MARFINU-501519 format. One record per atom (N, C-alpha, C, O): x, y, z. Coordinates in steps of 0.02 Angstrom, whole numbers, padded with zeros to 5 digits, always signed. Each point is the difference from the previous one (the first is absolute). Layout:
! MARFINU-501519
XYZ...
//
This chain:
! MARFINU-501519
+00041-00060+00000-00041+00060+00000+00044+00063+00001-00015+00048-00035+00067-00049+00074+00044+00059+00004+00036+00009-00067+00016+00056-00019-00005-00112-00017+00032+00008-00065-00042+00043-00047+00026+00043-00035-00090-00054+00034-00044+00038-00046-00009+00072+00023-00012+00045-00040+00019-00034+00106-00007+00068+00025+00063+00041-00008-00003+00059-00015+00059-00089+00026+00064+00037+00002+00039+00000-00066+00037+00048-00014-00045-00102-00027+00038-00003-00062-00012+00060-00045+00048+00026-00029-00112-00002+00020-00010+00057-00044+00034+00063+00024+00015+00045-00040-00003-00040+00104+00034+00059+00030+00073+00004-00021+00031+00053+00007-00004-00107-00034+00070+00001-00022+00013+00047-00057+00057+00019-00012-00111+00000-00025+00009+00047-00056+00015+00070+00026+00031+00040-00035-00053-00024+00096+00010+00066+00028+00056+00000+00054+00040+00047+00005-00039-00101+00033+00047-00002+00056+00047-00060-00008-00023-00057-00001+00088+00070-00005+00049-00051-00017+00000-00057+00052+00012-00058-00016-00025+00077+00077+00003-00051+00056-00050-00056-00014+00016-00058+00015-00073+00071-00042-00052-00051-00009+00017-00047-00058-00035-00049-00012+00088+00064-00024+00021-00048-00051+00024-00066+00029+00004-00051-00035+00013+00053+00100+00022-00061+00034-00054-00054-00005+00016-00059-00003-00079+00081+00003-00055-00049-00003+00003-00044-00062-00025-00056+00002+00054+00080-00054+00005-00036-00063+00055-00056+00004+00004-00043-00043+00036+00046+00095+00054-00049+00006-00025-00060+00043-00020+00008+00058+00022-00066-00089-00026-00060+00034+00040-00013+00063-00029-00021+00050+00095+00032-00051+00041-00012+00059-00021+00043+00059+00001-00023+00057-00020+00086-00072-00023+00045+00052-00066-00024+00030-00008+00000+00061-00039-00021-00103-00063-00020+00025+00005-00066+00039-00036-00011+00049+00082-00033-00070+00010-00063+00038+00028+00015+00070-00022-00028+00050+00070+00073-00048+00028+00021+00066-00052+00034+00042-00004-00011+00060-00036+00054-00091-00053+00035+00036-00053-00049+00028-00025+00009+00055+00010-00061-00094-00047-00051+00022+00026-00037+00060-00037-00015+00046+00103-00002-00046+00028-00036+00057-00001+00042+00063-00018-00024+00053+00037+00089-00060+00001+00045+00058-00071+00009+00026-00012+00000+00060-00035+00009-00106-00071+00009+00020-00024-00062+00037-00034+00006+00051+00052-00065-00077-00020-00062+00033+00027-00006+00071-00035-00020+00046+00098+00039-00037+00031+00000+00066-00038+00046+00046-00016-00020+00056+00001+00080-00078-00034+00049+00042-00070-00023+00019-00022+00009+00057-00013-00040-00105-00069-00026+00014+00005-00053+00053-00038+00000+00048+00085-00048-00057+00008-00054+00047+00017+00027+00069-00029-00025+00049+00071+00072-00042+00018+00030+00067-00059+00037+00028-00007+00001+00061-00036+00030-00103-00055+00041+00025-00060-00045+00021-00029+00009+00054+00012-00058-00096-00060-00039+00016+00015-00060+00043-00045-00026+00032+00109+00004-00030+00018-00060+00038-00022+00001+00073-00037-00045+00021+00058+00095+00018-00019-00001+00069-00076-00002+00013-00023-00034+00046-00015+00072-00086-00072+00000+00008-00031-00067-00016-00044-00024+00037+00066-00007-00091-00027-00065-00019+00018-00053+00053-00043-00041+00017+00104+00042+00008+00020-00048+00052-00041+00009+00063-00021-00049+00031+00011+00112-00011-00040+00013+00058-00072-00025-00007-00029-00027+00046+00002+00038-00106-00069-00022-00010-00004-00077-00002-00047-00029+00027+00095-00002-00058+00001-00074+00000+00006-00028+00070-00032-00049+00018+00074+00083+00022+00009-00023+00070-00063+00011+00041-00018-00042+00042-00016+00098-00054-00062+00015+00038-00055-00050-00020-00042-00018+00042+00042-00004-00103-00052-00048-00021+00021-00071+00011-00034-00047-00020+00094+00038+00054+00025-00067+00017+00009-00043-00062-00014-00060+00000+00039+00092-00052+00015-00036-00063+00070-00031+00007+00049+00024-00029-00045-00076+00068+00065-00031+00019+00016-00061-00040-00044-00036-00023+00108+00025+00014+00024-00058-00039-00014-00065+00040+00009-00003+00060-00031-00048-00098-00009-00066+00030+00062-00042-00017+00017-00010-00059+00017-00014+00109+00062-00038-00007-00013-00075+00003-00034-00025+00045+00061-00009-00095-00008-00074-00002+00033-00032+00058+00056+00018+00018-00090-00067+00013+00027-00035+00057+00062-00040-00018+00044-00009+00042-00040-00015-00106+00058-00041-00018+00059+00043-00023+00052-00028-00017-00059+00093+00018+00054+00043-00019+00055+00003+00053-00006-00031+00053+00061+00067-00069+00056+00007+00048-00027+00029+00066-00043+00043+00001+00070-00069+00054-00023+00022+00067+00014+00077+00010-00038+00033+00036+00089-00007-00067+00016+00070+00010-00052+00046-00030-00004+00059+00017-00038-00086-00063-00050+00041-00033-00063+00008+00041-00042+00042-00016+00033-00082+00069-00061+00003+00039-00009+00067+00035-00056+00020+00014+00113+00013-00002-00003+00067+00030-00027+00054-00046-00016+00056+00022+00011-00073-00085-00027+00048-00050-00077-00002-00006-00031+00039-00036+00002-00088+00074-00072-00006-00003-00034+00065+00018+00017+00030+00051-00064-00008-00091-00038+00060+00016+00030+00062-00035-00031+00053+00000+00091-00058-00029+00028+00058-00037-00045+00017-00057-00021-00045-00037+00003+00110+00028-00047+00019-00054+00023-00026-00067+00060+00003-00016-00107-00029-00025+00012-00022-00067-00041+00043-00048-00031+00049+00020+00031-00068-00082-00034+00037-00055+00035+00067-00011-00030+00047-00027+00093-00043+00049+00039+00061-00013+00015+00011-00073+00025+00053-00019-00039-00103-00023+00008+00009-00071-00040+00056-00029+00013+00023-00055-00062+00000+00092-00040+00060-00020+00047+00059-00008-00009+00041-00045+00060-00037+00087+00049+00055-00005+00035-00004-00065+00008+00051-00033+00014-00110+00013+00036-00007-00063-00045+00015-00059+00022+00030-00049-00085-00052+00053-00047+00015-00055-00008+00075-00010+00004+00026-00056-00017+00008+00111-00011+00073-00005+00064+00035-00024-00002+00047-00040+00060-00070+00067+00064+00032-00019+00023-00018-00071+00049+00028-00024-00082-00075-00008+00018-00017-00068-00049+00029-00049+00020+00028-00051-00084-00035+00065-00051+00021-00046-00005+00077-00007-00003+00026-00056+00004+00009+00111-00006+00072-00001+00057+00034-00038-00014+00040-00044+00078-00055+00060+00054+00031-00040-00002-00018-00075+00018+00041-00042-00039-00104+00026-00004-00018-00070-00054+00042-00034+00011+00023-00057-00068-00012+00089-00052+00042-00028+00024+00073-00009-00020+00034-00047+00063-00013+00093+00022+00070-00002+00053+00012-00055-00001+00051-00034+00047-00100+00027+00059+00013-00040+00005-00036-00067+00039+00020-00044-00079-00072+00035+00002-00038-00062-00047+00028-00053-00047+00037+00016+00060-00053-00078-00047+00019-00054-00055-00055-00003+00014-00057-00016-00074+00077+00032-00054-00048+00011-00032-00023-00064-00041-00046+00001+00059+00075-00057-00025-00027-00063+00040-00062-00021-00017-00034-00048+00071+00021+00085+00041-00060-00013-00035-00062+00028-00009-00005+00061-00010-00042-00104-00038-00060+00024+00042-00046+00041-00028-00036+00042+00094+00036-00051+00043-00044+00041-00005+00023+00074-00004-00042+00045+00005+00107-00033-00007+00025+00067-00068-00018+00030-00004-00019+00058-00049+00026-00098-00066-00018+00023-00005-00074+00019-00032-00017+00050+00064-00026-00091-00001-00071+00015+00038-00015+00064-00022-00041+00040+00078+00075-00030+00039-00009+00062-00040+00022+00061+00000-00034+00052-00034+00091-00058-00042+00023+00056-00056-00049+00013-00015-00015+00058-00015-00010-00110-00055-00047+00009+00023-00063+00033-00036-00028+00042+00097+00005-00058+00026-00060+00029+00012+00006+00074-00017-00045+00039+00047+00101-00018+00013+00008+00072-00062+00008+00041-00004-00021+00057-00047+00052-00087-00064+00010+00036-00038-00065+00002-00030-00018+00051+00029-00019-00107-00036-00063-00004+00029-00051+00051-00036-00030+00040+00101+00021-00043+00032-00047+00045-00002+00023+00072-00007-00039+00047+00012+00106-00039-00006+00027+00068-00069-00011+00029-00008-00010+00060-00042+00011-00103-00070-00014+00020-00009-00071+00023-00033-00013+00050+00063-00034-00088-00002-00071+00020+00035-00009+00068-00026-00034+00045+00083+00065-00037+00036-00005+00062-00037+00031+00058+00000-00026+00055-00032+00083-00068-00040+00032+00053-00056-00047+00024-00012-00007+00060-00021-00024-00108-00054-00047+00019+00025-00057+00041-00033-00021+00048+00092-00006-00068+00033-00055+00037+00016+00022+00071-00017-00035+00048+00048+00093-00042+00017+00026+00067-00060+00010+00043-00001-00016+00060-00051+00044-00092-00063+00014+00039-00030-00063+00026-00023-00002+00057+00021-00050-00098-00029-00064+00023+00042-00031+00056-00027-00031+00046+00093+00040-00051+00043-00026+00053-00018+00033+00067-00004-00034+00052-00007+00099-00053-00014+00036+00060-00069-00017+00027-00008-00009+00061-00041+00005-00104-00069-00016+00022-00004-00070+00028-00032-00013+00051+00066-00034-00085-00002-00070+00021+00050-00014+00057-00009-00048+00038+00060+00090-00032+00051-00013+00051+00044-00059-00018+00028-00031+00046-00022+00014-00109+00040-00056-00023+00050+00023-00049-00006+00054-00030+00058-00094+00019+00053+00016-00048-00019-00019-00072+00037+00015-00047-00095-00047+00038-00019-00026-00065-00023+00057-00047+00023+00006-00056-00068+00035+00080-00026+00056-00041-00041-00025-00058-00037-00048+00006+00044+00082-00064-00036-00017-00060+00021-00070-00024+00059-00016-00003-00109-00025-00015+00014-00068-00023+00048+00004-00059-00009+00042-00045+00057-00085+00044+00053+00005-00051-00026-00002-00071+00024+00037-00043-00075-00079+00030-00025-00005-00068-00034+00065-00024+00002+00017-00060-00032+00019+00106-00033+00062-00019+00052+00057-00010-00007+00044-00042+00059-00050+00083+00056+00048-00011+00031-00013-00069+00017+00047-00037-00009-00109+00019+00030-00017-00065-00047+00021-00056+00023+00021-00053-00087-00028+00063-00050+00022-00051+00009+00075-00012+00000+00022-00058+00007+00016+00111+00008+00072-00008+00064+00017-00037+00000+00045-00043+00056-00079+00058+00063+00013-00035-00004-00022-00071+00022+00037-00043-00049-00096+00029-00002-00025-00069-00047+00043-00043+00013+00011-00059-00069+00012+00089-00047+00042-00038+00034+00063-00025-00013+00021-00056+00056+00010+00098+00037+00060-00023+00049-00020-00054+00007+00034-00050+00029-00089+00060+00050-00023-00048-00031-00013-00068+00028+00019-00051-00087-00053+00050-00034-00013-00063-00023+00064-00033+00009+00010-00060-00038+00035+00100-00023+00063-00028+00058+00041-00029-00006+00030-00053+00062-00028+00089+00058+00037-00026+00028-00031-00062+00018+00036-00047-00014-00102+00044+00024-00034-00058-00043+00016-00062+00027+00013-00054-00093-00016+00063-00044+00014-00056+00005+00072-00022+00001+00015-00060+00003+00031+00107+00005+00070-00017+00064+00015-00039-00001+00037-00050+00057-00067+00072+00064+00012-00034+00001-00034-00067+00036+00022-00045-00075-00073+00036-00002-00033-00066-00042+00040-00050+00021+00010-00057-00080+00012+00080-00043+00037-00046+00016+00074-00005-00012+00032-00051+00040-00005+00106+00018+00072-00001+00071+00008+00027+00009+00023+00057+00042-00041-00097+00070+00002+00022+00019+00073+00019-00021+00048-00030+00063-00045+00082+00024+00065+00022+00063+00020-00041+00020+00058-00001+00010-00108-00032+00059+00014-00043-00019-00019-00072-00030-00053-00011+00048+00095-00038-00017-00015-00069+00025-00067-00020+00057-00017+00014-00101-00024-00048+00019-00068-00016+00055-00001-00053+00033-00052-00009-00020+00108-00026+00055-00002-00047+00068+00007+00036+00053-00013-00028-00056+00033+00092+00062+00002+00041+00016-00068+00029+00056-00025-00006-00108-00004+00038+00007-00068+00029-00070-00029+00003-00046+00036+00019+00037-00100-00036-00068-00029+00001-00031+00006+00069+00035-00002+00050-00101+00010-00049-00038+00006+00062+00009-00060+00045+00000+00008+00061+00008-00067-00090+00004-00063+00037+00071-00022+00012+00012-00058+00018+00036+00102-00026+00071-00021+00006+00031+00028+00064-00025+00047+00031+00079-00078-00014+00039+00024+00060+00074-00007-00019+00019-00040-00043+00021+00081+00075+00073-00002-00013+00036-00045+00050-00028-00020+00051+00090+00004-00066+00041-00044+00042+00062+00041+00024+00032+00034-00039-00017-00039+00104+00062+00034+00025+00062-00029-00033+00002-00059-00018+00047+00100+00010+00066-00020-00027-00001-00008-00076+00052-00014-00029-00110+00023-00004-00003-00009-00073-00027+00064-00030-00050+00026+00025+00080+00001-00079-00024+00060-00031-00047-00018-00056+00015-00043-00041-00071+00077+00039-00052-00006-00051-00023-00074-00008-00019-00019-00056+00019-00019+00108-00024-00068-00004-00065-00003+00041-00001+00019+00059-00052-00043-00090-00064-00002+00034-00029-00070-00003+00014-00039-00045-00057+00025+00094-00040-00063-00002-00071+00023-00012-00029+00037+00039+00001-00060-00093-00068+00021-00021-00048-00057+00016+00009-00055-00025-00058+00067+00064-00048-00050+00021-00064+00004-00045-00014+00050-00032-00022-00105+00033-00067+00002-00031-00044+00041+00048+00016+00007+00059-00072+00020-00084-00042+00041+00041-00023-00035+00065+00001+00030+00054-00021-00093-00059-00024-00037+00060+00057-00009+00048-00009+00011+00061+00067-00030-00085+00057-00011+00045+00022+00066+00031+00021+00002+00058-00025+00052-00096+00018+00067+00025-00043+00020+00060+00025+00025+00050-00089-00036-00057-00047+00016+00055+00017-00040+00063+00001+00025+00056+00011-00089-00068+00018-00044+00055+00066+00020+00031+00008-00003+00061+00040+00024-00102+00066+00022+00024-00007+00062+00042+00030+00005+00054-00070+00043-00077-00011+00062+00038-00032-00016+00069+00019+00026+00051-00068-00071-00053-00033-00020+00063+00048-00033+00048-00003+00011+00061+00048-00053-00088+00049-00033+00042+00047+00050+00031+00016-00004+00059+00007+00053-00098+00046+00052+00027-00033+00041+00055+00030+00013+00051-00093+00007-00062-00035+00041+00048-00010-00040+00067+00016+00025+00054-00042-00085-00059-00014-00040+00061+00065-00019+00035+00005+00003+00061+00045-00023-00101+00063-00020+00028+00035+00057+00036+00024-00009+00056-00022+00067-00087+00033+00059+00030-00036+00022+00064+00032+00012+00051-00098-00007-00055-00036+00024+00061+00008-00048+00058+00007+00021+00057-00010-00088-00071+00006-00048+00055+00072-00003+00025+00010-00010+00060+00041+00020-00104+00069-00002+00022+00016+00057+00050+00034-00011+00050-00059+00071-00064+00011+00056+00048-00040-00014+00064+00024+00016+00054-00083-00045-00060-00041-00015+00058+00036-00050+00046-00003+00007+00061+00036-00057-00089+00035-00049+00040+00063+00030+00032+00021-00024+00053+00008+00076-00083+00059+00030+00027-00015+00044+00060+00044+00012+00041-00105+00011-00034-00019+00045+00052-00009-00039+00066-00056-00013+00022+00113-00004+00010-00005-00035+00063+00045+00027+00055-00006-00021+00058+00051+00068-00075+00044+00030+00049-00005+00075-00004-00017+00027-00052+00031+00007+00106-00004+00073+00003+00045+00032-00054+00061-00009+00000-00092+00044-00045+00038+00039-00050+00023-00041-00060+00030+00029-00046-00040-00094+00045+00028-00040-00053-00031+00014-00066+00035+00020-00047-00101-00028+00041-00033+00010-00066+00002+00073-00022+00007+00014-00060-00012+00031+00107+00000+00072-00018+00068+00019-00030+00003+00032-00053+00051-00051+00086+00067+00017-00023+00017-00033-00067+00028+00033-00044-00045-00098+00036+00014-00034-00063-00042+00030-00056+00022+00003-00058-00083+00018+00074-00044+00030-00050+00027+00066-00024-00003+00016-00059+00031+00024+00105+00029+00064-00020+00060-00011-00047+00010+00038-00047+00029-00090+00061+00057-00015-00043-00023-00020-00069+00026+00024-00051-00077-00069+00048-00026-00024-00063-00034+00056-00039+00006+00003-00061-00040+00041+00096-00034+00058-00033+00052+00045-00033-00011+00027-00055+00067-00018+00089+00053+00040-00029+00025-00031-00066+00008+00034-00051+00003-00100+00053+00023-00034-00061-00047+00007-00057+00021+00012-00057-00085-00019+00070-00051+00006-00053-00005+00073-00024-00013+00013-00059+00024+00035+00105-00002+00069-00021+00055+00017-00050-00011+00037-00048+00070-00064+00060+00056+00009-00046-00017-00030-00069+00011+00033-00051-00037-00092+00050-00014-00034-00063-00057+00038-00037+00003+00008-00061-00054+00015+00098-00054+00035-00032+00026+00064-00031-00020+00018-00056+00064+00017+00091+00027+00064-00025+00040-00013-00063-00007+00037-00049+00049-00088+00048+00044-00012-00059-00040-00028-00059+00015+00018-00057-00064-00060+00070-00039-00029-00055-00046+00051-00033-00024-00011-00055+00012+00067+00089-00042+00050-00029+00037+00055-00037-00030+00049-00021+00096-00058+00012+00042+00050-00035+00031-00030-00064+00027-00056+00002-00031+00091-00057+00029-00026-00060+00075-00003+00000+00030-00045-00030+00001+00093+00064+00074+00000+00000+00028-00057+00041+00047-00033-00022-00074+00019+00080+00025-00054+00044-00014-00067-00030+00043-00044+00002-00103+00035-00030-00016-00066-00029+00044-00014-00062+00020-00057-00012-00005+00108-00026+00043-00009-00058+00071-00018+00022+00032-00043-00030-00008+00076+00081+00069-00013+00024+00006-00068+00034+00051-00034-00006-00103+00014+00041+00004-00062+00038-00030-00061-00038-00003-00055+00027-00019+00066-00087-00031-00053-00040-00063-00029+00033-00008-00061+00006-00035+00105+00016-00064-00017+00030-00057+00019-00045+00007+00043-00044-00063-00075+00054-00062+00023-00038-00023+00066+00031-00006+00007+00061-00007+00041-00105-00028+00063+00023-00074-00009+00011-00036-00021-00045+00013+00037+00105-00070-00006+00017-00029+00070+00013+00008+00026+00055-00040+00003-00103-00028+00068+00008-00047+00005+00060-00046-00040+00008+00058+00089+00035-00043+00010+00056+00021-00040+00064-00025+00013+00055+00070-00060-00064+00020-00041+00057+00033+00041+00054-00002-00018+00059+00032+00074-00078+00035+00041+00049-00044+00025+00055+00023+00012+00055-00089-00003-00069-00046+00024+00052-00006-00050+00057-00017+00020+00056+00032-00082-00068-00002-00050+00054+00055+00013+00051-00005-00024+00056+00056+00061-00076+00052+00018+00047-00029+00045+00055+00022-00004+00058-00070+00045-00074-00035+00042+00050-00036-00045+00050+00006+00009+00060-00043-00057-00087-00038-00046+00045+00051-00041+00044-00010-00006+00061+00061-00021-00091+00049-00038+00038+00036+00042+00053+00014-00024+00055+00001+00086-00072+00032+00043+00048-00047+00017+00059+00022+00003+00058-00084+00005-00074-00050+00012+00053-00007-00062+00045-00004+00006+00061+00004-00065-00092-00003-00062+00038+00062-00008+00045-00006-00020+00058+00064+00037-00085+00063-00003+00040-00007+00047+00059+00015-00020+00057-00037+00083-00070-00006+00047+00056-00053-00023+00052+00010+00009+00060-00064-00038-00085-00050-00025+00046+00026-00056+00044-00016-00003+00060+00056-00043-00090+00026-00054+00040+00053+00024+00050+00003-00025+00056+00038+00073-00076+00049+00028+00046-00034+00037+00057+00019-00007+00058-00070+00046-00075-00038+00035+00051-00034-00048+00050+00000+00012+00060-00028-00067-00088-00031-00049+00043+00053-00035+00044-00014-00016+00058+00074+00006-00086+00052-00032+00037+00019+00038+00064+00024-00029+00048-00035+00094-00049+00012+00041+00060-00037-00026+00059+00025+00001+00056-00088-00024-00068-00043-00025+00054+00005-00076+00006-00017-00028+00053+00041-00007-00105+00000-00072-00001+00068-00030+00020+00007-00061+00007+00045+00105+00002+00065-00027+00021-00005-00029+00070-00042+00020+00040+00086-00068-00027+00000-00034+00065+00015+00047+00059+00048+00038-00003-00088-00041+00056-00063-00037+00007-00058+00036-00034-00011+00060+00011-00025-00095-00051-00052+00030-00044-00058+00030+00041-00026-00030+00047+00008+00092-00068-00060+00031+00028-00063-00022-00036-00055+00005+00026+00066-00030-00088-00057-00020-00041+00024-00051-00052+00057+00003-00021-00100-00049+00000+00015-00046-00054-00039+00021-00062-00054+00030+00005+00081-00045-00065-00036+00018-00060-00059-00047-00013-00048+00020-00032+00052-00081+00056-00053-00047-00014-00006-00018-00072+00041+00022-00041-00091-00062+00023-00011-00017-00069-00022+00061-00041+00007+00000-00061-00034+00051+00095-00017+00062-00034+00058+00029-00036-00007+00026-00056+00065-00030+00086+00061+00028-00030+00036-00049-00044+00019+00016-00056-00009-00078+00082+00043-00050-00035-00031-00022-00065+00036-00005-00050-00102-00008+00047-00031-00020-00062+00000+00059-00050+00010-00011-00060-00020+00071+00085-00001+00059-00043+00068+00012-00031+00005+00014-00060+00048-00019+00100+00069+00010-00026+00016-00054-00051+00026+00015-00054-00039-00076+00071+00014-00056-00046-00038+00007-00065+00028-00012-00053-00090+00030+00056-00040+00009-00060+00028+00056-00041+00000-00004-00062+00023+00057+00094+00030+00057-00036+00062-00020-00037+00009+00019-00058+00036-00057+00092+00062-00024-00032-00014-00043-00060+00032+00007-00052-00080-00053+00059-00017-00044-00056-00027+00040-00059+00018-00013-00057-00061+00062+00071-00028+00039-00054+00051+00044-00034-00001+00006-00061+00046+00025+00098+00053+00041-00029+00046-00042-00043+00019+00021-00054-00002-00081+00077+00043-00044-00040-00034-00021-00064+00032-00005-00052-00096-00006+00053-00039-00017-00060-00001+00059-00048+00010-00009-00061-00023+00068+00088-00005+00059-00044+00068+00019-00032+00003+00030-00054+00052-00048+00090+00067+00014-00026+00027-00058-00043+00057+00001-00022-00099-00051+00010+00021-00060-00037+00062-00029+00033+00047-00021-00034-00047+00020+00100+00059-00023+00037-00019-00050+00054+00026+00002+00056-00073-00045-00073-00024-00049+00050+00055-00043+00029+00001-00013+00060+00045-00011-00102+00054-00041+00026+00051+00040+00040+00036-00028+00042-00033+00093-00055+00044+00042+00040-00025+00004+00071+00038+00012+00047-00103-00021-00038-00029+00000+00067+00032-00052+00044+00008+00010+00061+00011-00067-00089+00033-00053+00037+00067+00022+00029+00021-00024+00053+00013+00071-00089+00063+00025+00024-00010+00056+00050+00028-00002+00055-00067+00052-00072-00010+00057+00045-00031-00023+00066+00019+00023+00054-00067-00069-00059-00034-00026+00059+00029-00068+00021-00038-00043+00022+00101+00033-00028+00031-00065+00015-00015-00026+00069-00013-00059+00009+00014+00105+00041-00014-00022+00069-00073-00022+00007-00015-00050+00032-00031+00088-00065-00070-00021+00002-00009-00069-00031-00038-00041+00025+00073+00029-00080-00005-00066-00034+00027-00055+00047-00030-00053+00007+00086+00067+00024+00029-00051+00048-00050-00015+00056-00008-00058+00019-00024+00108+00008-00049-00009+00053-00058-00044-00024-00022-00045+00035-00003+00058-00095-00057-00037-00027+00021-00072-00014-00038-00046+00016+00097+00036-00045+00024-00066-00014+00011-00043+00062-00009-00061-00001+00030+00096+00056+00011-00037+00061-00066-00029+00026-00001-00056+00026-00052+00093-00033-00065-00025+00022-00025-00056-00044-00027-00050+00024+00037+00059-00089-00021-00052-00047+00038-00064+00012-00029-00054+00000+00097+00060+00011+00039-00060+00012-00019-00034+00067-00006-00061+00004-00003+00102+00047-00018-00028+00067-00067-00037-00005-00007-00056+00024-00041+00088-00054-00067-00029-00004-00001-00063-00043-00030-00050+00019+00062+00052-00077-00001-00056-00046+00036-00061+00029-00025-00056-00004+00084+00066+00033+00038-00056+00027-00037-00029+00061-00002-00061+00010-00027+00105+00031-00036-00024+00059-00059-00044-00020-00010-00054+00028-00029+00078-00077-00058-00039-00021+00020-00066-00032-00034-00050+00009+00091+00050-00045+00024-00061-00033+00020-00051+00053-00020-00058-00003+00061+00079+00052+00021-00046+00053-00059-00024+00042-00003-00058+00019-00043+00104-00005-00057-00020+00040-00043-00052-00035-00026-00045+00031+00019+00052-00097-00040-00048-00037+00036-00066-00012-00033-00052-00004+00099+00053-00001+00038-00061-00015+00029-00034+00060+00005-00061+00001+00013+00100+00050+00036-00029+00059-00032+00016+00068+00023-00025+00051-00075+00065-00052-00033+00014+00063+00017+00068+00030+00050+00031-00018-00093-00009+00063+00007+00066+00029+00063+00009+00041+00033+00052-00003-00016-00103+00042+00060+00005+00045+00063+00009-00043+00044+00039+00016-00041-00075-00071+00061+00007-00042-00001+00069-00034+00052+00032-00008-00111-00010-00012-00002+00066-00032+00018+00056+00047+00033+00048-00020-00054-00054+00084+00016+00050+00051+00075+00003+00013+00027+00052+00017+00007-00109-00024+00070-00004+00017+00046+00015-00059+00060+00006+00010-00087+00000-00070+00040+00009-00060-00025+00060-00041-00014-00006-00060+00009+00062+00092-00020+00061-00036+00060+00030-00036+00057-00008+00022-00070+00043-00076+00054+00033-00039+00029+00056+00042+00061+00007+00005-00104+00034+00025+00022+00055+00041-00028-00008+00070-00050-00033+00010+00083+00063+00038-00026-00004+00069-00068+00032+00004-00042-00022+00040+00030+00074-00080-00065+00031-00004+00001+00042-00062+00051+00030-00018-00109-00027-00015-00008+00040-00060-00051+00055+00015-00045-00011+00040+00051+00071-00072+00046+00020-00052+00074+00003+00024+00014-00013+00059+00031+00030-00105+00071-00007+00011+00025+00041+00059+00044-00022+00036-00072+00083-00026+00026+00041+00054-00010-00033+00068+00039+00011+00046-00092-00051-00039-00012-00035+00064+00052-00057+00009+00018-00017+00056+00004-00011-00111+00052-00053+00005+00062+00028+00032+00030-00033+00043-00010+00092-00062+00062+00030+00030-00012+00021+00072+00046-00001+00041-00107+00021-00026-00016+00015+00071+00008-00063+00042+00025+00003+00056-00048-00059-00082+00006-00064+00034+00072-00021+00008+00017-00038+00046+00028+00063-00092+00070-00016+00005+00035+00043+00053+00058-00011+00015-00094+00058+00012+00030+00043+00052+00014+00071-00020+00025+00039+00041-00038-00020-00104+00010+00068-00020-00051+00046+00033-00058-00019+00007+00080+00078+00014-00047+00048+00028-00041+00029-00056+00023+00002-00057-00082+00019+00071-00046+00026-00050+00032+00057-00042-00005+00002-00061+00038+00043+00095+00031+00057-00036+00059-00023-00044+00014+00031-00051+00019-00083+00071+00053-00028-00039-00027-00029-00065+00028+00012-00053-00083-00049+00058-00032-00029-00059-00020+00057-00048+00014-00003-00060-00047+00052+00087-00025+00056-00041+00056+00036-00037-00004+00014-00060+00058+00003+00099+00056+00035-00029+00034-00041-00055+00016+00027-00053-00005-00090+00064+00032-00043-00049-00044-00010-00062+00025-00004-00056-00090+00001+00067-00046-00007-00057+00000+00066-00040-00005-00002-00062+00012+00059+00096+00008+00065-00035+00060-00003-00047-00003+00021-00058+00058-00046+00085+00062-00003-00039-00011-00045-00063+00022+00016-00055-00057-00073+00066-00015-00043-00056-00048+00035-00051+00005-00011-00060-00050+00051+00087-00046+00036-00042+00037+00050-00043-00015+00007-00060+00062+00028+00090+00042+00048-00038+00041-00036-00053+00005+00024-00057+00023-00082+00076+00038-00039-00049-00044-00020-00061+00021+00004-00058-00082-00026+00075-00046-00020-00056-00016+00059-00044-00002-00007-00061-00010+00066+00090-00014+00060-00041+00059+00018-00044-00008+00015-00059+00067-00018+00089+00061+00016-00040+00011-00053-00054+00024+00017-00054-00040-00079+00068+00008-00052-00052-00049+00014-00058+00018-00008-00058-00079+00029+00076-00048+00017-00051+00023+00059-00042-00006-00001-00062+00034+00053+00096+00024+00058-00036+00059-00016-00045+00011+00032-00052+00029-00084+00072+00058-00018-00040-00023-00028-00069+00039+00000-00048-00101-00024+00043-00023-00027-00062-00007+00055-00054-00006-00015-00059+00008+00078+00080-00004+00055-00046+00062+00001-00047-00005+00019-00058+00063-00040+00085+00062-00002-00040+00021-00069-00019+00031-00010-00052-00047-00040+00094+00020-00069-00015-00054-00029-00046-00045-00035+00022+00050+00050-00087-00050-00022-00048+00036-00029-00059-00032-00022-00048
//
């Protein structure tokens, strides 16, 4: 909105020409997101605490986590406000990629909000039934896949609507059939949202890793939206993709602002309201940038967390079915899943796990950025 109000003033006042620079608007969106998080955070936390919107802790979880029982949850509302408002203020809203990104974070945030609400009303850790949560995620993935097929955000003469690029290869694409493309988009959306959701188990872990990943996507969005950088780096030029840098910068600022309150010992948890929204946003941005496989690199820690749960569950069910419950209980892949709980069981302090996972997250982001030249 501010873009449309201030950009015309650049003809009279030189200072307002800054609005025409994408880098300035991305930085402004991040700063605005930080300020919004700092301003609304205390009030939202106080209201959640007053309404006794407290986290339900699983009995089978680490014993050290039982002291967190009752800590306000649904703090993802802070991230949603701190992402959506700056994007509306600083991005060009005629850009359909930005609108899709906003829709994704609101849609997934709505599913997470419903899940958190049911947990609080029921007083159980189960919340929304898994199959209905999956229905909500898949419905958005299918809708997005169909929209991108029939109304591509990138001209099809640049890159096919049903194609995706591969890291480390220049001008190499994988082109899907329409049906497979819709299924692929749905898989990316559901996988990404659930991976971030599984990572949200320690104070500050998901928020910090999300800020790192958002920065990585912001860089890629900025570069892919410029003809000079794409020509130099042998990338596909995606007209309008640069506006997603504003969205990603706002998301990064929102996550950092939320981290102020979520750092150990956490004053508030993001809950599914935040984790599903962030994961859905990452999946959507990756799809819009034709960089779905790059998501595996930028979000490497999220992928490891999800794979740890899949491995733990699959092996346990196999042993239980073939050798009995006692054998399955004694031969788990990890001491506890997701992966961050495994290291807690090994004796690592919570803050140690979080800090080391941050380091791994930075490594993954740098590895992803290295694909810009290693092609």
